[in-house]
C-alpha positions in Angstrom: 162.6 172.8 -29.3 163.0 176.6 -28.7 161.7 178.9 -31.4 164.1 181.2 -33.3 163.2 184.8 -32.6 163.5 187.8 -34.9 167.0 189.1 -34.8 169.0 192.2 -35.2 171.9 192.6 -37.6 175.2 194.1 -36.5 177.3 195.4 -39.4 181.0 196.0 -38.8 183.1 198.9 -40.1 185.5 198.4 -43.0 188.4 196.1 -42.1 187.0 195.4 -38.6 185.9 192.0 -39.7 189.4 190.5 -39.9 189.6 189.2 -36.3 186.1 187.6 -36.7 187.2 185.9 -39.9 190.1 184.5 -37.8 187.4 183.2 -35.4 188.2 185.5 -32.5 185.0 185.6 -30.5 184.8 189.2 -29.5 183.2 192.1 -31.4 184.1 195.4 -29.8 181.7 198.3 -29.7 184.1 200.6 -31.5 184.2 198.2 -34.5 180.4 198.4 -35.2 179.2 200.5 -38.2 175.5 200.1 -37.6 172.8 198.0 -35.9 169.6 197.1 -37.7 166.9 196.4 -35.1 166.7 197.1 -31.4 168.6 194.2 -29.7 168.4 194.0 -25.9 171.0 192.5 -23.5 171.4 188.8 -24.4 169.6 188.9 -27.7 170.9 186.9 -30.7 172.4 189.1 -33.4 173.7 188.2 -36.8 177.1 189.7 -37.4 178.0 190.9 -40.9 181.0 192.4 -42.6 180.9 195.9 -44.0 179.8 194.7 -47.4 177.1 192.4 -46.0 178.8 188.9 -45.8 177.4 186.9 -42.9 180.3 186.2 -40.4 178.3 184.4 -37.8 176.0 184.7 -34.7 176.6 186.1 -31.2 174.9 187.4 -28.1 174.5 191.2 -27.7 175.6 193.3 -24.7 174.7 197.0 -24.9 176.9 199.5 -23.1 179.8 197.1 -23.0 183.2 197.3 -24.7 182.7 193.8 -25.9 179.4 194.3 -27.7 179.0 190.8 -29.1 180.4 187.5 -28.1 180.4 185.1 -31.0 179.1 181.6 -30.5 178.9 180.5 -34.2 180.9 181.4 -37.3 178.2 180.0 -39.6 175.4 181.6 -41.4 173.0 179.3 -39.5 171.7 180.5 -36.1 172.4 178.0 -33.3 169.5 175.9 -32.1 168.9 173.3 -29.4 170.9 170.6 -31.3 173.8 173.0 -31.5 173.8 173.5 -27.7 173.6 169.7 -27.1 176.5 169.1 -29.4 178.7 171.8 -27.8 178.1 170.5 -24.3 178.7 166.9 -25.4 182.0 167.8 -27.0 183.1 169.7 -23.9 182.2 166.9 -21.5 183.8 164.2 -23.7 187.1 166.1 -23.6 187.1 165.8 -19.7 186.0 162.2 -19.8 189.0 161.4 -22.0 191.3 163.2 -19.7 190.0 161.1 -16.8 188.9 164.0 -14.7 185.2 163.2 -14.1 184.8 159.9 -12.5 188.2 158.2 -12.0 189.4 156.8 -8.7 190.4 159.7 -6.5 189.4 162.3 -9.1 185.8 163.5 -9.6 185.9 167.3 -9.9 186.9 169.4 -12.8 185.8 172.3 -15.1 183.4 171.0 -17.8 183.0 174.3 -19.7 185.6 177.0 -19.8 183.9 179.9 -21.7 185.8 180.8 -24.9 188.1 177.9 -24.4 185.1 175.6 -25.3 183.4 177.9 -27.7 180.8 179.1 -25.2 181.8 182.7 -24.2 180.1 183.7 -20.9 179.7 180.2 -19.5 181.6 178.5 -16.7 180.5 175.0 -15.6 182.3 173.2 -12.8 181.6 169.6 -11.7 182.0 168.5 -8.1 181.4 164.7 -7.6 177.9 164.8 -9.2 177.0 168.4 -8.6 177.3 170.8 -11.5 177.7 174.5 -10.6 176.9 176.8 -13.5 178.0 180.4 -13.6 176.8 182.6 -16.4 178.7 185.8 -17.0 176.4 187.2 -19.7 172.7 187.7 -19.9 172.6 185.8 -23.2 174.1 182.7 -21.8 171.8 182.8 -18.7 168.7 182.9 -21.0 169.7 179.4 -22.1 170.3 177.9 -18.6 167.4 175.5 -19.0 168.6 174.2 -22.3 172.1 174.0 -20.9 170.9 171.9 -17.9 169.2 169.4 -20.2 172.3 169.2 -22.4 174.5 168.4 -19.4 172.0 165.8 -18.2 172.2 164.1 -21.5 176.0 164.3 -21.6 176.7 163.2 -18.0 173.8 160.7 -17.5 173.8 159.1 -14.0 177.0 161.0 -13.1 174.9 164.1 -12.5 172.7 164.4 -9.4 172.1 168.2 -9.2 172.7 171.5 -11.0 173.2 174.7 -9.1 173.0 178.1 -10.7 175.5 180.6 -9.2 175.2 183.5 -11.7 173.8 186.4 -9.6 177.0 188.3 -9.0 178.6 187.7 -12.4 175.4 188.7 -14.2 175.1 191.9 -12.1 178.7 192.9 -13.1 177.9 192.4 -16.8 174.6 194.2 -17.2 172.2 191.3 -16.5 168.9 191.4 -14.7 168.8 190.4 -11.0 168.5 186.7 -10.4 168.7 184.4 -7.4 171.2 181.6 -7.0 169.8 178.2 -6.4 169.1 174.7 -7.6 167.9 174.4 -11.2 167.6 170.6 -11.1 168.1 168.0 -8.5 169.2 168.9 -5.0 172.3 169.1 -2.8 173.4 165.7 -1.6 174.2 165.4 2.2 177.8 165.3 3.4 179.1 166.1 -0.1 182.8 165.8 -0.7 184.8 166.1 -3.9 188.0 164.3 -4.7 191.1 165.8 -6.5 194.1 163.6 -7.0 193.0 161.5 -4.0 192.6 164.5 -1.7 189.1 165.3 -0.3 187.6 168.8 -0.2 184.5 170.4 1.1 183.1 172.5 -1.7 181.1 175.6 -0.6 179.3 176.5 -3.8 176.7 178.6 -2.1 178.9 181.0 0.0 182.4 180.3 -1.4 184.3 182.3 -4.1 183.7 181.6 -7.8 181.9 178.2 -7.9 183.3 177.1 -4.5 186.8 176.0 -5.3 189.8 177.0 -7.6 190.0 174.0 -9.9 192.6 175.7 -12.2 195.4 175.1 -9.7 195.0 171.3 -9.6 198.3 170.4 -11.3 200.2 173.3 -9.6 199.0 172.0 -6.2 200.4 168.6 -7.1 203.8 170.2 -7.8 203.7 171.9 -4.4 203.1 168.5 -2.8 206.0 166.9 -4.6 208.4 169.6 -3.3 207.2 169.9 0.3 208.7 166.8 2.0 210.5 167.8 5.1 209.7 171.5 4.5 207.8 174.2 6.5 205.3 175.8 4.1 203.4 179.1 4.1 200.3 179.3 1.9 199.4 182.9 1.4 195.9 183.8 0.1 195.1 180.2 1.1 191.3 180.4 0.6 190.1 176.9 1.7 193.6 175.4 1.9 194.0 173.6 -1.5 197.8 174.0 -1.6 198.0 173.3 2.1 196.4 169.9 1.8 198.8 168.9 -1.0 201.8 170.1 1.1 200.7 168.1 4.1 200.2 165.0 1.9 203.6 165.6 0.3 205.3 165.3 3.7 205.6 168.9 4.9 206.6 169.1 8.6 204.3 172.1 9.2 201.9 174.2 7.1 200.5 177.6 7.8 197.5 178.9 5.8 197.1 182.7 5.7 194.0 184.4 4.5 191.9 187.5 5.5 188.7 185.5 5.5 187.7 183.7 8.7 185.1 181.7 6.8 187.7 180.5 4.2 190.1 179.5 7.0 187.3 177.6 8.8 186.6 175.5 5.6 190.4 175.0 5.3 190.5 173.5 8.8 187.6 171.2 7.9 189.6 170.0 4.9 192.7 169.3 7.1 190.5 167.2 9.3 188.7 165.5 6.4 192.1 164.3 5.0 193.1 162.9 8.4 196.1 165.2 9.1 197.2 165.9 12.7 196.0 169.4 13.6 199.3 170.1 15.2 200.9 170.1 11.7 198.6 172.9 10.5 197.9 176.5 11.6 195.5 179.0 10.3 196.5 182.7 10.3 193.9 185.4 9.7 196.0 188.4 8.7 196.7 190.9 6.0 199.2 189.3 3.5 201.4 192.3 3.0 201.8 192.9 6.7 202.7 189.3 7.4 205.2 189.1 4.5 207.2 191.9 6.3 207.7 189.9 9.5 210.7 187.9 10.7 208.5 184.8 10.7 209.1 184.6 7.0 212.7 183.4 7.7 211.2 180.2 9.1 209.6 178.9 5.9 211.1 176.7 3.2 208.3 177.1 0.7 206.1 180.1 0.3 203.0 180.2 -2.0 201.6 183.5 -3.3 198.3 183.0 -5.1 196.5 186.3 -4.8 193.1 187.2 -6.4 193.2 188.9 -9.8 194.6 192.4 -9.4 193.3 193.4 -12.8 190.1 192.3 -14.6 190.6 194.8 -17.4 193.5 196.3 -19.4 192.7 199.8 -17.8 193.8 198.4 -14.4 197.0 196.8 -15.7 199.5 199.3 -14.2 197.9 199.1 -10.8 198.0 195.3 -11.0 201.7 195.3 -12.0 202.5 197.4 -8.9 200.4 195.0 -6.7 202.2 191.9 -8.0 205.6 193.6 -7.6 204.8 194.7 -4.0 203.8 191.3 -2.6 206.6 189.5 -4.4 209.1 192.1 -3.2 208.0 191.7 0.4 208.4 187.9 0.1 211.8 188.1 -1.7 213.1 190.5 0.9 212.3 188.3 3.8 212.5 184.7 2.7 215.5 182.7 3.8 218.3 181.5 1.4 217.5 178.2 -0.3 213.7 178.6 0.0 211.2 178.2 -2.8 208.6 180.8 -3.9 205.5 179.7 -5.9 204.1 182.9 -7.3 201.0 183.3 -9.5 198.8 185.8 -11.4 195.3 185.0 -12.6 194.8 188.5 -14.1 194.0 188.1 -17.8 195.2 191.7 -18.4 198.7 190.7 -17.3 200.3 188.3 -19.8 203.2 185.9 -19.2 205.9 188.3 -20.3 204.7 191.2 -18.2 204.3 189.0 -15.1 207.8 187.6 -15.5 209.2 191.1 -15.9 207.4 192.2 -12.8 208.9 189.4 -10.8 212.4 190.3 -12.2 211.9 193.9 -11.1 211.0 192.7 -7.6 214.1 190.5 -7.5 216.4 193.3 -8.6 215.0 195.6 -5.9 215.4 192.8 -3.3 218.9 192.1 -4.5 218.5 188.4 -4.2 219.9 185.5 -6.4 216.7 184.1 -7.9 216.4 181.1 -10.3 213.3 180.2 -12.3 212.7 176.4 -11.8 209.3 176.0 -13.4 206.8 178.0 -15.4 203.2 177.1 -14.6 199.9 177.5 -16.4 196.2 176.4 -16.2 195.3 172.7 -16.6 193.7 171.1 -19.7 190.2 171.3 -18.4 190.7 175.1 -18.6 191.6 175.0 -22.4 192.7 178.0 -24.4 191.0 178.6 -27.7 193.8 179.0 -30.3 191.9 182.0 -31.7 191.5 183.6 -28.3 194.9 183.9 -26.7 193.4 186.1 -23.9 192.1 182.8 -22.4 195.6 182.0 -21.2 195.0 183.8 -17.9 196.8 181.7 -15.2 200.6 182.0 -15.1 203.0 181.1 -12.4 206.7 180.8 -11.5 208.6 178.5 -9.1 211.6 180.4 -7.9 214.6 179.3 -5.9 215.7 182.3 -3.7 219.3 182.5 -2.5 221.7 185.1 -1.0 220.8 187.8 1.5 218.7 190.8 0.6 220.7 193.8 -0.6 217.9 196.3 -0.9 219.2 197.6 -4.2 216.4 200.1 -5.1 216.2 201.9 -8.4 213.8 204.6 -9.7 213.7 202.7 -13.0 212.2 199.5 -11.5 208.6 200.4 -12.1 209.3 201.4 -15.7 211.2 198.1 -16.2 208.2 196.0 -15.1 205.7 198.0 -17.1 207.7 198.2 -20.3 209.2 194.7 -20.3 212.7 196.0 -21.0 215.9 195.2 -19.2 217.3 198.1 -17.2 220.4 198.3 -19.4 218.7 197.7 -22.8 219.8 199.9 -25.7 216.8 198.9 -27.8 
């Protein structure tokens, strides 16, 4: 049992406690009236309203706009039993969803930060291997307690725990740390299954925890719409969408990425799933450059799944222009009757703004565009009802018809940013 340490007290300014009373987990630095004590990065702090009422407990982050991330809205400071209970709840949700150890499905996200009441913690499960990624110093301090809690919750399903927190901690004011095994060891020839598809997971060198689990259901939709089609997977990473398209009956699939390493793993996944190498081609290229080419007229389905263009609200305008630019290039060059799967994983760009951005690109391209599906993150990436910012992944499936008209307008950028129609009188 860990010992409760002396703690600092964070008192909020008048009326700045309202969001915390509504159980929103972020305390912004601008809302703090005073701090009693000298908390360091990751320390527990007791959060109080202006007149002294205890609102709960969180972990402190100096010199950050989000100064405290709340973990409890109780007067009692969380202890080891609290950690065990939170992890058990999160794991149980995934077990009930059939995502942990069902036939053909043994990889999923077990903890999704605020979505599971554990801000700063990501934990992804890959067929017995758990990859933990701590985004805050406070969460990383408890990595040993977390490991034990996962071992209790998963039992024999768990064979190893890998800590991949070095980069995320460095970005959030944490002390230098080395990635590596916390418990257990890496099994040989390790493969994870998703909806019956097999994937090599590169948790050591790959992006994030090694794979993008949040696109699982959207990959399945791509597969269901790929029969007899030629498919282009842009920003393909290790080929998740490509494998589903091939399994769905695509005649040919091209995977495009700037990373040679990602494409190499993608080729391994093609072979692992038993597909004819003649049906798949890897293209190492700049996405914008390729989207301008005549080759785009050959594809029936195009997938645009770029990295986040904006991590913070301050970068929102640049992100909007980035999303508009790549979608405009695709809409200008795609053949009539083709499908465009387009995504944004930028938390700072909400559903409405993303949709308006795509509409602005469609107007400038002068195409007939229909929205067939609106896509989001799967249930193992839950959204806390008190934290709507957790709804970060959004996507559209578009049917593109007609020939490009190149109808440019000086008002397009303002349309996308403001979320207003060009002829609105409001």
